[in-house]
RODO-2510 file (C-alpha; in nm, 4 decimals, decimal comma):
residues 85
     n   res          X          Y          Z
     1     m    -0,7829    -0,1108    -1,5860
     2     t    -0,6650    -0,4311    -1,4298
     3     q    -0,5670    -0,4885    -1,0695
     4     d    -0,2028    -0,5393    -1,1744
     5     t    -0,1996    -0,1941    -1,3345
     6     k    -0,3544    -0,0315    -1,0252
     7     d    -0,1001    -0,1995    -0,7997
     8     r     0,1872    -0,0799    -1,0231
     9     i     0,0522     0,2774    -1,0180
    10     q     0,0034     0,2737    -0,6372
    11     y     0,3542     0,1264    -0,5622
    12     g     0,5204     0,3456    -0,8225
    13     s     0,3714     0,6602    -0,6797
    14     a     0,4634     0,5512    -0,3245
    15     v     0,8303     0,4939    -0,4322
    16     a     0,8372     0,8170    -0,6205
    17     m     0,7097     0,9973    -0,3051
    18     i     0,9811     0,8511    -0,0867
    19     a     1,2458     0,9239    -0,3545
    20     s     1,1285     1,2853    -0,3894
    21     g     1,1404     1,3321    -0,0141
    22     i     1,4933     1,2046     0,0114
    23     v     1,6125     1,4142    -0,2856
    24     l     1,4463     1,7246    -0,1447
    25     a     1,5980     1,6698     0,2015
    26     f     1,9518     1,6232     0,0449
    27     l     1,9129     1,9263    -0,1772
    28     s     1,7968     2,1296     0,1210
    29     f     2,1002     2,0243     0,3264
    30     i     2,3455     2,0736     0,0466
    31     m     2,2228     2,4190    -0,0417
    32     l     2,1330     2,5588     0,2986
    33     h     2,3428     2,3358     0,5259
    34     w     2,0212     2,2614     0,7241
    35     v     1,6898     2,1020     0,6571
    36     h     1,3946     2,3357     0,6760
    37     s     1,0906     2,2303     0,8732
    38     s     0,8689     2,2437     0,5573
    39     v     1,1033     1,9909     0,3981
    40     l     1,0816     1,7628     0,6970
    41     g     0,6999     1,8015     0,6814
    42     f     0,7017     1,6923     0,3159
    43     v     0,9297     1,3936     0,3972
    44     g     0,6930     1,2945     0,6765
    45     e     0,3882     1,3188     0,4544
    46     a     0,5663     1,1197     0,1792
    47     v     0,6602     0,8404     0,4238
    48     g     0,3114     0,8412     0,5621
    49     f     0,1617     0,8077     0,2172
    50     a     0,3957     0,5285     0,1218
    51     g     0,3256     0,3427     0,4477
    52     g    -0,0396     0,3796     0,3829
    53     v    -0,0117     0,2384     0,0298
    54     f     0,2073    -0,0555     0,1279
    55     g     0,0241    -0,1253     0,4450
    56     l    -0,3258    -0,1040     0,2975
    57     g    -0,2206    -0,3216     0,0073
    58     v    -0,0929    -0,5974     0,2296
    59     f    -0,3984    -0,5670     0,4594
    60     a    -0,6490    -0,5840     0,1741
    61     h    -0,4651    -0,8811     0,0089
    62     t    -0,4614    -1,0704     0,3437
    63     k    -0,8257    -1,0028     0,4195
    64     g    -0,9251    -1,0821     0,0698
    65     a    -0,7613    -1,4172     0,0862
    66     e    -0,9166    -1,4941     0,4263
    67     l    -1,2641    -1,4044     0,2942
    68     d    -1,2064    -1,6219    -0,0176
    69     k    -1,1196    -1,9160     0,2072
    70     r    -1,4289    -1,8591     0,4187
    71     f    -1,6581    -1,8447     0,1133
    72     q    -1,5016    -2,1654    -0,0249
    73     q    -1,5713    -2,3436     0,3089
    74     l    -1,9286    -2,2255     0,3116
    75     e    -1,9731    -2,3322    -0,0489
    76     q    -1,8451    -2,6819     0,0398
    77     k    -2,0803    -2,7050     0,3312
    78     i    -2,3784    -2,6003     0,1204
    79     n    -2,2765    -2,8515    -0,1533
    80     s    -2,2278    -3,1399     0,0882
    81     h    -2,5671    -3,0582     0,2527
    82     a    -2,7399    -3,0492    -0,0921
    83     r    -2,5888    -3,3841    -0,1829
    84     n    -2,7057    -3,5497     0,1424
    85     q    -3,0690    -3,4544     0,0847
***
């Protein structure tokens, strides 16, 4: 499985969780004329999950790019040191 496929699955599931929470809240309000606390709990969990997916994805991408830059700098220093000897 490629990284692109994993990202699509993660983001798709996060969007589906948010959408299901919104639909469930609207259905609860339309049918009962109030939103039950368990529905609000589900909406909170869905938003928390989506926030974790999107937040962790951005964090991992940023840190990965930072580490890649540091390793490239280290490689350049090692190569320049090896050429000077």
